[in-house]
SEMAR-899621 format. One line per 2 residues: number of its first residue (from 1); their letters; for each residue x, y, z of C-alpha. Coordinates in pm, 1 decimal. Example, Ala and Ser with C-alpha at 12.3 -4.5 7.8 and 13.67 -1.06 7.14 Angstrom:
! residues 2
1) AS) 1230.0 -450.0 780.0 ~ 1367.0 -106.0 714.0 $
***
This chain:
! residues 536
1) MK) 10812.1 3146.6 -1940.5 ~ 10937.9 3436.3 -1897.9 $
3) VY) 11288.4 3573.5 -2053.6 ~ 11453.8 3612.1 -1730.8 $
5) QK) 11292.1 3243.7 -1626.5 ~ 11451.2 3102.7 -1942.5 $
7) VT) 11784.6 3275.8 -1854.4 ~ 11813.9 3074.2 -1540.3 $
9) AA) 11679.9 2734.4 -1689.5 ~ 11926.1 2772.1 -1955.6 $
11) LL) 12234.4 2856.9 -1723.6 ~ 12178.9 2563.3 -1537.4 $
13) EQ) 12125.3 2336.1 -1813.7 ~ 12465.5 2455.6 -1925.4 $
15) GV) 12633.5 2339.8 -1581.9 ~ 12668.3 2690.4 -1461.5 $
17) DT) 12630.4 2610.0 -1082.1 ~ 12759.6 2953.9 -944.6 $
19) VF) 12726.4 3318.7 -1004.9 ~ 12926.9 3614.5 -906.3 $
21) GL) 12776.1 3926.0 -864.0 ~ 12513.4 4219.6 -798.2 $
23) MG) 12183.4 4274.8 -839.5 ~ 12018.1 4577.4 -1003.9 $
25) DA) 11740.2 4630.1 -1228.8 ~ 11878.2 4495.5 -1516.0 $
27) NM) 11940.9 4120.2 -1347.6 ~ 11760.6 4106.7 -1026.3 $
29) LY) 11491.9 3897.3 -1132.9 ~ 11692.7 3637.9 -1329.7 $
31) LC) 11916.1 3620.2 -1010.6 ~ 11655.0 3552.7 -753.4 $
33) DY) 11492.2 3303.5 -1005.8 ~ 11861.5 3138.1 -1020.0 $
35) IE) 11902.1 3126.9 -665.6 ~ 11522.3 2985.2 -606.1 $
37) RG) 11619.9 2679.8 -851.3 ~ 11911.3 2608.3 -639.2 $
39) GR) 12217.6 2798.4 -821.7 ~ 12491.8 2919.3 -559.3 $
41) FV) 12495.6 3311.0 -629.3 ~ 12764.1 3460.4 -446.3 $
43) PV) 12676.6 3869.8 -384.3 ~ 12979.6 4095.2 -377.7 $
45) VH) 13054.1 4428.0 -270.1 ~ 13183.7 4586.5 -580.5 $
47) EG) 13076.6 4474.6 -941.6 ~ 13486.9 4453.0 -1053.5 $
49) SA) 13518.5 4180.6 -782.8 ~ 13231.7 3990.9 -940.9 $
51) VG) 13432.6 3987.1 -1258.2 ~ 13758.0 3896.4 -1055.7 $
53) MA) 13586.0 3609.7 -853.5 ~ 13471.4 3454.0 -1179.4 $
55) DS) 13782.7 3497.1 -1355.0 ~ 13971.9 3298.1 -1060.6 $
57) WS) 13697.8 3036.8 -1019.2 ~ 13735.5 2974.6 -1406.5 $
59) RM) 14141.4 2978.5 -1365.8 ~ 14087.0 2696.3 -1087.6 $
61) TG) 13808.9 2491.4 -1235.5 ~ 13864.4 2498.5 -1592.7 $
63) RV) 13497.8 2589.9 -1658.6 ~ 13336.9 2935.5 -1769.5 $
65) GV) 13303.9 3160.8 -1472.7 ~ 12997.7 3343.4 -1503.3 $
67) AS) 12941.3 3738.3 -1331.1 ~ 12643.9 3943.7 -1325.1 $
69) VT) 12604.7 4289.4 -1274.4 ~ 12327.4 4555.6 -1375.5 $
71) HG) 12358.4 4845.0 -1646.5 ~ 12545.1 5123.6 -1688.9 $
73) PA) 12778.0 5230.6 -1391.8 ~ 12777.9 4864.6 -1287.7 $
75) LS) 12936.2 4790.3 -1591.2 ~ 13186.4 5081.2 -1598.3 $
77) NT) 13286.9 4934.3 -1254.5 ~ 13414.4 4611.2 -1385.9 $
79) VT) 13651.3 4757.6 -1687.4 ~ 13954.0 4690.9 -1473.5 $
81) SL) 13888.8 4322.9 -1372.4 ~ 13746.8 4259.4 -1701.1 $
83) IE) 14031.7 4348.4 -1882.6 ~ 14246.1 4142.7 -1651.5 $
85) AV) 14057.5 3847.1 -1736.8 ~ 14136.5 3924.6 -2102.7 $
87) RS) 14495.8 3942.3 -2069.8 ~ 14496.6 3626.5 -1837.2 $
89) RS) 14289.9 3459.4 -2118.7 ~ 14046.2 3356.1 -1892.1 $
91) RV) 13700.0 3182.7 -1976.0 ~ 13442.9 3448.4 -1809.0 $
93) LL) 13096.7 3523.5 -1927.4 ~ 12963.0 3851.5 -1791.8 $
95) LT) 12577.6 3909.2 -1820.5 ~ 12468.0 4269.6 -1832.2 $
97) GD) 12198.7 4446.3 -1951.9 ~ 12117.1 4772.7 -2158.2 $
99) TP) 11928.4 5047.2 -1999.3 ~ 11555.3 5080.7 -2103.1 $
101) PE) 11539.2 5238.7 -2433.3 ~ 11518.3 5579.1 -2367.6 $
103) PT) 11799.1 5831.8 -2531.7 ~ 11779.4 6047.7 -2198.8 $
105) HF) 11811.3 5794.3 -1960.9 ~ 12091.3 5886.5 -1746.1 $
107) QR) 12276.7 5534.9 -1687.9 ~ 12302.6 5473.3 -2070.9 $
109) LD) 12614.4 5324.9 -2187.2 ~ 12746.2 5156.8 -2504.6 $
111) LA) 12790.2 4853.0 -2389.1 ~ 12987.5 4721.6 -2716.4 $
113) SV) 13218.7 4983.7 -2694.8 ~ 13305.9 4904.3 -2308.0 $
115) AA) 13377.8 4519.0 -2455.3 ~ 13539.0 4635.0 -2741.4 $
117) MA) 13796.6 4850.9 -2516.7 ~ 13847.1 4588.6 -2267.2 $
119) GA) 13900.3 4347.5 -2545.8 ~ 13629.6 4125.9 -2484.5 $
121) GY) 13382.6 3995.8 -2703.2 ~ 13017.9 4108.3 -2720.6 $
123) EK) 12697.4 3936.6 -2840.8 ~ 12333.1 4065.4 -2736.9 $
125) VY) 12006.8 3936.7 -2726.4 ~ 11790.3 4106.1 -2962.9 $
127) KP) 11495.7 3989.0 -2905.3 ~ 11316.8 3700.5 -2677.7 $
129) AT) 11276.5 3415.2 -2905.5 ~ 11667.4 3418.4 -2944.9 $
131) LV) 11772.3 3407.9 -2589.9 ~ 11908.2 3071.1 -2574.7 $
133) RD) 12074.8 3067.6 -2945.5 ~ 12263.9 3408.6 -2798.4 $
135) LN) 12393.9 3238.3 -2498.6 ~ 12500.8 2938.2 -2651.9 $
137) RA) 12704.6 3146.9 -2939.8 ~ 12843.6 3364.1 -2631.8 $
139) LQ) 12969.2 3072.0 -2439.5 ~ 13116.3 2888.7 -2746.4 $
141) RV) 13273.7 3250.8 -2815.2 ~ 13414.2 3219.3 -2462.5 $
143) VA) 13564.4 2842.7 -2496.7 ~ 13686.1 2911.5 -2853.4 $
145) ED) 13854.9 3230.5 -2825.0 ~ 13981.7 3199.0 -2459.0 $
147) RP) 13869.2 3536.1 -2378.6 ~ 13572.4 3693.6 -2166.5 $
149) VL) 13265.1 3777.0 -2354.6 ~ 12988.7 4013.6 -2257.8 $
151) LD) 12661.1 3919.5 -2312.4 ~ 12362.9 4186.9 -2359.3 $
153) LP) 12029.6 4095.4 -2226.1 ~ 11857.6 4444.8 -2262.2 $
155) IG) 11638.5 4529.1 -1948.3 ~ 11319.3 4566.2 -2169.5 $
157) LV) 11333.0 4223.1 -2264.3 ~ 11361.4 4011.8 -1939.7 $
159) RK) 10998.3 4034.2 -1827.6 ~ 10869.1 3919.8 -2166.0 $
161) DA) 10735.4 3606.6 -2291.0 ~ 11026.2 3369.8 -2418.9 $
163) GV) 10834.5 3159.4 -2664.1 ~ 10997.5 2897.8 -2834.7 $
165) QH) 11376.6 2874.0 -2788.5 ~ 11653.6 2706.4 -2954.4 $
167) PV) 11794.9 2386.5 -2737.4 ~ 12068.3 2442.6 -2510.3 $
169) AR) 12399.1 2334.7 -2667.9 ~ 12715.9 2296.6 -2444.3 $
171) PL) 13038.8 2458.9 -2604.4 ~ 13281.1 2272.4 -2780.9 $
173) PR) 13681.4 2230.7 -2699.2 ~ 13884.7 2383.7 -2975.5 $
175) AA) 14054.5 2082.4 -3146.2 ~ 14412.7 1945.1 -3070.4 $
177) DV) 14643.2 2027.5 -3386.9 ~ 14903.7 1915.8 -3543.3 $
179) PT) 15164.4 2110.8 -3741.5 ~ 15229.7 2030.8 -4085.8 $
181) EE) 15518.4 1770.3 -4171.3 ~ 15722.9 2020.2 -4360.6 $
183) RL) 15706.7 2270.8 -4056.7 ~ 15816.0 2015.6 -3799.1 $
185) DV) 16096.0 1907.3 -4014.9 ~ 16258.8 2259.3 -3974.4 $
187) AL) 16157.8 2292.5 -3618.9 ~ 16321.7 1948.3 -3523.8 $
189) GL) 16657.4 2027.4 -3739.9 ~ 16721.1 2327.0 -3521.1 $
191) IA) 16639.7 2097.2 -3185.1 ~ 16809.2 1829.1 -3284.3 $
193) GA) 17123.4 2029.5 -3360.6 ~ 17121.1 2179.0 -3059.8 $
195) RR) 17407.8 2107.4 -2771.8 ~ 17291.4 2280.8 -2477.5 $
197) PV) 16875.2 2290.3 -2532.4 ~ 16637.1 2405.8 -2250.2 $
199) VL) 16283.5 2284.6 -2268.6 ~ 16037.7 2573.7 -2157.2 $
201) AG) 15627.1 2534.0 -2059.9 ~ 15409.8 2777.5 -2014.5 $
203) RG) 15022.4 2792.3 -1899.0 ~ 14928.1 2707.7 -2243.7 $
205) AV) 15089.2 2371.3 -2232.6 ~ 14980.7 2335.2 -1887.0 $
207) AS) 14585.3 2362.2 -2021.3 ~ 14696.7 2119.2 -2297.2 $
209) GA) 14771.8 1854.6 -2023.4 ~ 15133.4 1821.7 -2192.2 $
211) RE) 15331.2 1758.8 -1876.9 ~ 15401.5 1400.2 -1944.0 $
213) EV) 15467.8 1469.2 -2333.8 ~ 15686.8 1729.4 -2237.0 $
215) VA) 15915.6 1567.9 -2006.5 ~ 15941.2 1268.2 -2185.8 $
217) LA) 16071.5 1513.0 -2477.8 ~ 16309.9 1678.2 -2229.3 $
219) DL) 16455.7 1366.5 -2133.0 ~ 16516.8 1265.3 -2480.9 $
221) LA) 16678.7 1592.0 -2572.9 ~ 16886.9 1573.2 -2234.7 $
223) AP) 16770.2 1901.4 -2143.9 ~ 16694.7 2082.9 -1830.4 $
225) LA) 16327.6 2173.1 -1786.3 ~ 16200.1 2514.2 -1695.7 $
227) TT) 15837.7 2692.5 -1634.2 ~ 15723.6 3071.9 -1659.6 $
229) AL) 15582.0 3224.1 -1367.2 ~ 15228.6 3122.1 -1416.8 $
231) AK) 15305.6 2753.1 -1473.7 ~ 15561.8 2745.5 -1151.3 $
233) DW) 15625.6 2446.1 -1000.4 ~ 15525.6 2219.7 -1289.4 $
235) FR) 15816.9 1995.9 -1298.1 ~ 15907.7 2051.0 -903.6 $
237) GH) 16070.9 1725.6 -808.3 ~ 16221.0 1633.9 -1145.4 $
239) PG) 16588.3 1646.1 -1124.5 ~ 16643.7 1875.8 -1429.7 $
241) NL) 16381.5 2113.2 -1294.8 ~ 16531.5 2462.1 -1315.8 $
243) GI) 16209.9 2609.0 -1185.5 ~ 16122.7 3000.8 -1311.8 $
245) FG) 16271.2 3084.6 -1603.4 ~ 16332.7 3511.3 -1620.9 $
247) NL) 16339.3 3764.1 -1377.2 ~ 16260.1 3540.2 -1099.9 $
249) SH) 16498.1 3217.7 -1164.9 ~ 16723.1 3123.2 -880.4 $
251) SA) 17099.9 3131.2 -936.9 ~ 17166.4 2760.9 -1070.3 $
253) AT) 16867.0 2854.2 -1338.1 ~ 17051.1 3157.6 -1456.5 $
255) AA) 17337.4 2976.0 -1512.4 ~ 17209.7 2707.3 -1705.7 $
257) IA) 16979.1 2957.7 -1895.6 ~ 17286.3 3182.6 -1981.3 $
259) EA) 17464.3 2856.4 -2125.1 ~ 17213.5 2706.2 -2301.7 $
261) DC) 17216.6 2720.9 -2660.7 ~ 16816.8 2644.4 -2776.0 $
263) VI) 16498.7 2715.7 -2602.3 ~ 16190.9 2496.5 -2688.0 $
265) AF) 15885.8 2676.7 -2570.0 ~ 15525.3 2527.3 -2574.6 $
267) GA) 15266.6 2729.9 -2449.2 ~ 15475.5 3011.1 -2330.5 $
269) SL) 15427.0 3356.5 -2500.0 ~ 15813.3 3464.3 -2414.7 $
271) NS) 15701.7 3804.1 -2268.9 ~ 15966.6 4025.5 -2112.3 $
273) AT) 15910.7 3888.2 -1786.0 ~ 16018.6 3577.3 -1899.1 $
275) SF) 16257.8 3666.1 -2152.2 ~ 16397.2 3960.2 -1943.7 $
277) HG) 16300.5 4198.6 -2212.0 ~ 16478.2 3928.3 -2489.5 $
279) EL) 16818.7 3936.1 -2324.1 ~ 16774.8 3561.4 -2182.0 $
281) LE) 16721.1 3437.8 -2542.8 ~ 17007.6 3647.6 -2722.3 $
283) DK) 17214.9 3411.9 -2919.6 ~ 16997.3 3104.5 -2876.3 $
285) KI) 16782.8 2901.5 -3129.4 ~ 16397.5 2954.5 -3041.2 $
287) VQ) 16144.5 2733.3 -3125.4 ~ 15806.8 2840.7 -3026.1 $
289) VD) 15511.5 2631.4 -3014.9 ~ 15179.2 2781.1 -2961.1 $
291) AD) 14775.1 2674.9 -3034.7 ~ 14760.5 3075.6 -3085.5 $
293) PG) 14952.1 3177.5 -3405.4 ~ 14935.8 3551.7 -3249.1 $
295) AF) 15175.0 3467.1 -2991.0 ~ 15464.7 3424.4 -3215.7 $
297) GC) 15718.3 3687.2 -3236.8 ~ 15478.9 3900.7 -3039.0 $
299) FT) 15763.8 4005.9 -2772.7 ~ 16098.9 3852.8 -2910.9 $
301) RV) 16192.1 3686.2 -3242.1 ~ 16139.7 3336.6 -3299.7 $
303) DE) 16335.6 3137.6 -3545.6 ~ 16082.9 2821.6 -3570.9 $
305) AV) 15723.7 2878.9 -3487.7 ~ 15511.3 2549.6 -3458.0 $
307) PG) 15162.4 2637.5 -3444.6 ~ 14953.8 2328.7 -3287.3 $
309) DA) 14871.1 2200.0 -2918.9 ~ 15134.3 2173.0 -2720.4 $
311) RA) 15067.6 1818.9 -2593.6 ~ 15005.9 1678.5 -2983.6 $
313) VA) 15317.5 1890.5 -3074.6 ~ 15545.0 1740.5 -2814.8 $
315) AV) 15416.2 1381.5 -2863.9 ~ 15493.9 1401.7 -3227.5 $
317) MG) 15830.0 1565.0 -3146.5 ~ 15942.9 1295.8 -3001.9 $
319) EA) 15812.5 990.6 -3181.4 ~ 16005.8 1184.4 -3483.9 $
321) LR) 16350.2 1235.5 -3257.1 ~ 16335.2 839.3 -3175.8 $
323) AA) 16248.2 715.6 -3502.2 ~ 16554.8 903.1 -3643.0 $
325) GH) 16763.6 771.3 -3319.6 ~ 16846.1 1099.7 -3172.1 $
327) SP) 17091.4 995.1 -2895.2 ~ 17281.9 1330.8 -2749.8 $
329) AR) 17550.6 1333.3 -2502.7 ~ 17404.1 1363.2 -2127.9 $
331) GW) 17706.8 1558.7 -2034.5 ~ 17573.7 1925.7 -1993.7 $
333) LE) 17256.4 1819.6 -1834.7 ~ 17444.3 1582.3 -1611.4 $
335) KV) 17634.8 1921.2 -1459.3 ~ 17320.9 2110.9 -1429.5 $
337) QQ) 17153.8 1832.1 -1219.4 ~ 17442.4 1851.8 -1006.0 $
339) RL) 17420.2 2225.1 -951.7 ~ 17072.3 2201.4 -919.7 $
341) RE) 17137.1 1939.7 -639.0 ~ 17379.7 2145.8 -458.4 $
343) HR) 17197.1 2503.9 -483.6 ~ 17011.4 2622.5 -162.5 $
345) IA) 16762.8 2904.5 -220.2 ~ 16890.5 3090.7 81.9 $
347) DD) 17209.1 3104.3 -61.5 ~ 17080.9 3344.3 -341.5 $
349) FQ) 16981.5 3637.2 -78.8 ~ 17074.4 3781.3 236.6 $
351) DR) 16848.9 3795.0 521.0 ~ 16722.3 4124.1 606.2 $
353) TA) 16508.9 4049.1 902.2 ~ 16555.3 4300.1 1188.0 $
355) DD) 16378.0 4290.6 1555.1 ~ 16020.1 4415.6 1437.5 $
357) TV) 16015.8 4330.2 1054.5 ~ 16065.7 4047.5 864.6 $
359) DV) 16243.7 3972.9 522.6 ~ 15975.1 3878.0 278.5 $
361) RT) 16162.3 3589.9 118.5 ~ 16267.3 3434.9 473.0 $
363) AM) 15889.2 3468.5 593.0 ~ 15752.2 3293.2 269.8 $
365) SR) 15994.5 3023.4 277.9 ~ 15890.7 2958.1 628.5 $
367) LD) 15520.2 2994.4 521.5 ~ 15614.0 2710.1 277.8 $
369) EV) 15736.4 2480.2 500.6 ~ 15389.0 2585.8 763.0 $
371) LP) 15125.1 2551.3 542.4 ~ 14982.7 2242.4 422.1 $
373) DK) 15108.8 2104.6 97.1 ~ 14761.7 2093.2 -59.0 $
375) RV) 14703.8 2474.7 -102.5 ~ 14583.7 2727.1 -342.1 $
377) LV) 14788.5 3043.0 -394.1 ~ 14614.7 3346.0 -520.4 $
379) SD) 14874.4 3651.3 -576.2 ~ 14790.7 4026.7 -590.4 $
381) IG) 15094.2 4189.5 -785.2 ~ 15358.3 4450.4 -619.0 $
383) RF) 15717.9 4469.8 -553.6 ~ 15662.7 4158.6 -293.6 $
385) VV) 15605.0 3915.1 -584.9 ~ 15960.2 3901.5 -652.1 $
387) GT) 16010.6 3757.9 -276.9 ~ 15697.5 3523.5 -280.2 $
389) WP) 15678.9 3366.7 -586.0 ~ 15978.4 3175.7 -642.2 $
391) YL) 15948.2 3066.1 -236.4 ~ 15596.2 2993.0 -174.7 $
393) HV) 15509.1 2667.9 -375.9 ~ 15201.7 2476.1 -499.4 $
395) AR) 15128.3 2117.3 -580.0 ~ 15028.9 2195.0 -934.0 $
397) PQ) 15035.6 2507.2 -1138.2 ~ 14663.7 2493.1 -1155.8 $
399) DF) 14657.0 2587.8 -779.6 ~ 14860.5 2927.7 -873.8 $
401) AS) 14656.5 3238.3 -986.0 ~ 14834.6 3564.6 -1044.8 $
403) MG) 14583.0 3854.3 -1094.5 ~ 14830.6 4058.5 -1253.0 $
405) GF) 14749.9 4030.0 -1594.7 ~ 14653.8 4396.1 -1648.1 $
407) GS) 14914.5 4512.1 -1396.5 ~ 14654.8 4655.1 -1138.1 $
409) IG) 14729.9 4616.1 -774.5 ~ 14398.0 4538.1 -586.5 $
411) LG) 14273.7 4220.4 -754.3 ~ 14394.1 3969.9 -558.5 $
413) LA) 14112.2 3964.9 -287.1 ~ 13864.6 3915.5 -488.9 $
415) GA) 14083.1 3672.1 -696.5 ~ 14120.4 3466.9 -362.8 $
417) VG) 13774.7 3457.2 -274.3 ~ 13662.2 3326.3 -597.9 $
419) AA) 13908.6 3042.2 -605.1 ~ 13827.9 2951.1 -248.8 $
421) VA) 13482.3 2919.8 -365.4 ~ 13609.3 2691.9 -628.1 $
423) RP) 13748.5 2456.6 -458.3 ~ 13619.3 2437.4 -98.7 $
425) GD) 13794.6 2149.5 10.2 ~ 14136.6 2319.7 -14.3 $
427) LT) 14303.3 2603.9 197.3 ~ 14304.7 2906.0 -0.8 $
429) VA) 14618.6 3136.2 34.0 ~ 14601.6 3531.6 -70.1 $
431) VI) 14915.2 3696.5 -104.9 ~ 14880.0 4080.2 -142.7 $
433) GD) 15049.6 4393.5 -48.3 ~ 14927.7 4639.3 212.9 $
435) GG) 14809.0 4879.0 -68.9 ~ 14597.6 4638.6 -277.0 $
437) FM) 14478.2 4510.8 61.5 ~ 14334.0 4876.4 121.6 $
439) MN) 14230.8 4918.1 -218.0 ~ 13956.6 4664.7 -187.5 $
441) MA) 13945.9 4568.4 178.7 ~ 13558.5 4570.1 174.0 $
443) EF) 13549.6 4262.2 -21.2 ~ 13711.6 4052.8 292.4 $
445) TT) 13342.0 4092.4 408.4 ~ 13222.7 3854.8 123.3 $
447) AV) 13464.7 3620.1 276.3 ~ 13344.8 3655.4 615.5 $
449) RE) 12954.7 3589.6 494.6 ~ 13074.3 3286.1 286.8 $
451) KL) 13283.0 3138.6 596.9 ~ 13550.7 3061.9 337.2 $
453) PL) 13876.5 2891.6 449.8 ~ 14064.7 3156.9 316.0 $
455) LV) 14441.5 3285.0 471.9 ~ 14483.6 3623.4 388.9 $
457) VV) 14872.6 3691.5 423.8 ~ 14893.0 4113.0 381.7 $
459) LN) 15269.2 4175.5 300.5 ~ 15294.4 4501.9 461.0 $
461) DG) 15564.8 4768.3 425.3 ~ 15375.4 5096.7 452.5 $
463) AY) 15444.9 5193.2 127.3 ~ 15373.7 5159.0 -222.0 $
465) GA) 15674.2 4952.3 -263.9 ~ 15778.7 4959.6 -630.1 $
467) EH) 15749.3 5316.0 -591.5 ~ 15939.1 5377.5 -288.6 $
469) YK) 16237.7 5188.2 -474.6 ~ 16208.6 5386.7 -807.2 $
471) LI) 16198.9 5691.5 -580.9 ~ 16528.0 5597.7 -433.5 $
473) HY) 16686.6 5523.8 -827.3 ~ 16536.7 5897.4 -908.1 $
475) GV) 16707.3 6054.6 -623.4 ~ 16360.7 6185.8 -476.1 $
477) DP) 16247.0 6124.5 -126.0 ~ 16106.2 5785.4 -101.9 $
479) DH) 15915.9 5874.0 211.2 ~ 15637.4 6021.0 -7.4 $
481) SL) 15551.6 5659.9 -110.6 ~ 15478.9 5579.4 262.3 $
483) NA) 15103.3 5540.3 368.6 ~ 14984.7 5564.9 724.7 $
485) WP) 14736.0 5245.2 723.3 ~ 14517.7 5156.0 1044.6 $
487) EL) 14621.0 4855.6 1215.5 ~ 14468.6 4581.0 1010.9 $
489) VP) 14383.6 4313.6 1269.4 ~ 14162.7 4511.5 1454.6 $
491) LA) 13956.0 4608.5 1103.2 ~ 13955.8 4203.1 1032.9 $
493) KA) 13779.7 4173.9 1371.0 ~ 13546.9 4424.6 1320.0 $
495) MG) 13471.0 4247.6 1017.9 ~ 13371.1 3914.8 1188.8 $
497) AR) 13714.3 3770.8 1099.6 ~ 14025.9 3692.5 1297.1 $
499) GM) 14393.5 3777.8 1227.3 ~ 14743.1 3791.0 1380.1 $
501) TV) 15005.6 4031.6 1356.4 ~ 15382.2 3897.1 1260.7 $
503) RK) 15665.2 4097.3 1348.7 ~ 15919.5 3810.6 1402.3 $
505) LE) 15949.6 3497.2 1187.9 ~ 15875.2 3214.0 1451.8 $
507) EL) 15522.6 3380.6 1479.7 ~ 15407.4 3199.9 1141.0 $
509) DA) 15448.1 2870.9 1313.5 ~ 15126.4 2950.8 1496.1 $
511) LR) 14943.4 2905.4 1117.3 ~ 15043.3 2539.0 1116.3 $
513) DI) 14720.8 2463.2 1378.9 ~ 14500.3 2767.5 1312.1 $
515) VA) 14491.8 2692.6 937.3 ~ 14406.4 2352.2 1068.2 $
517) EL) 14089.0 2436.0 1201.2 ~ 13996.6 2736.3 982.7 $
519) DG) 13643.1 2795.0 944.1 ~ 13623.0 3117.2 766.9 $
521) PF) 13900.1 3381.9 665.1 ~ 14186.8 3490.2 863.4 $
523) LV) 14411.6 3791.9 824.6 ~ 14764.6 3789.7 882.7 $
525) DV) 14948.9 4094.7 908.8 ~ 15351.7 4043.7 822.5 $
527) KL) 15581.7 4366.2 883.4 ~ 15793.7 4438.9 620.3 $
529) DP) 16066.8 4695.8 639.8 ~ 16023.6 4925.2 283.1 $
531) HV) 16367.9 4996.1 255.3 ~ 16475.7 4620.0 202.3 $
533) NV) 16466.7 4612.2 -196.8 ~ 16377.3 4272.5 -312.2 $
535) MA) 16404.6 4385.4 -636.6 ~ 16789.2 4466.6 -624.8 $
***
């Protein structure tokens, strides 16, 4: 058996049933063999999209996403998406390969340096006989380190005999840790002494499956619940749900957060968006629980750091407090819950819908009503997220992915394609700004070719929205940020899809019937006024 055939066999034995990529000299033999053995290969237009799709696919499935590209410029094309996956702590294996061993080869590139620059791990297959061992190690590192790993299979090895190999070994998950009794006692002392605590959950708590334990702890503490943006809607329906904690909070949540005297954070990094650059956490006791010790104090000061798995720590905390007979007053929680019952999201903003444009906040609220509850939401980033994430909900945070860990626009479409491949039975909704869509518009053809049930909502203000707002702030003509795009629906139709332009709020109602019978991608070009600043 040749090395390229053994790669295929090992991947399939590892349970890798989907690979995203673009063929070239370094990978075409094993990718063709993979297809012929029954694996699903999703070819992309641009190599960066392969990593973006594998990233989103991994977030939706909880498994390792696999991308494959050839050498040299193919790898350099993946860098932005690779950094996005690193910053998002996604489990991605990137298969590539070094060029032929010729010092003057014009596509030569130091692969280990590229991986290090992106923050990814690096492993290399040094000889044919170690192929499976090296693949095992790369996959184990992906799972253990919660970050992408680049596996370098040099082109000079792929057609050699594989020989006798190590057996395939599935990667083992990290163990669930419980903190020491001493550290837990200090944290519990801070928590028990709080009169107005808030329990905050991030994506790390979601990943640990800690919802039941975190909710039980909050109920025991008489504390409302909140989430980071990436864990959005995890507590939706609970009477104490504040929703998103941070710069996307609604007015009732903002009031409760301001009054709180203690925040107990599970699996949340407490970054600048969550803490509003630390302002929301001032004058509060902060207890941070995280499986990654590197998270402590990274963005803001912490009074007590508790290393451990969110689910295990929440359970132990609850047991200890119940054993101690902790029974706090519930008056503040009841006041917060009353505010939440009375709160109406539309009261937090003035609807700026006009004759031929819609207000993005109103449009997303309407879309939330029109679309089926069971949906996957993938978001690009830009000014529009302020008017999107608080208004367009998901049933579970696992159904939401933001392709914004690196702050690059234009990654949302590839992420949506990866999510749609991962969740073929559900409607995937991509929310993208016009600039981000135009940046990688060609990948729309991948969704067409794969016949994915994908609703692409382009929030089109004809400008780079954040820059438009900032230019006004700086006293510079904001029209310099405007763009003259072609009409998007004809472009979608030219690629083999359907679409509609929305200038009136009620036009969104047609999507109720359209998505019910969706057999391929559908583009919705929502016209916005660039002068309406949802960030103000």
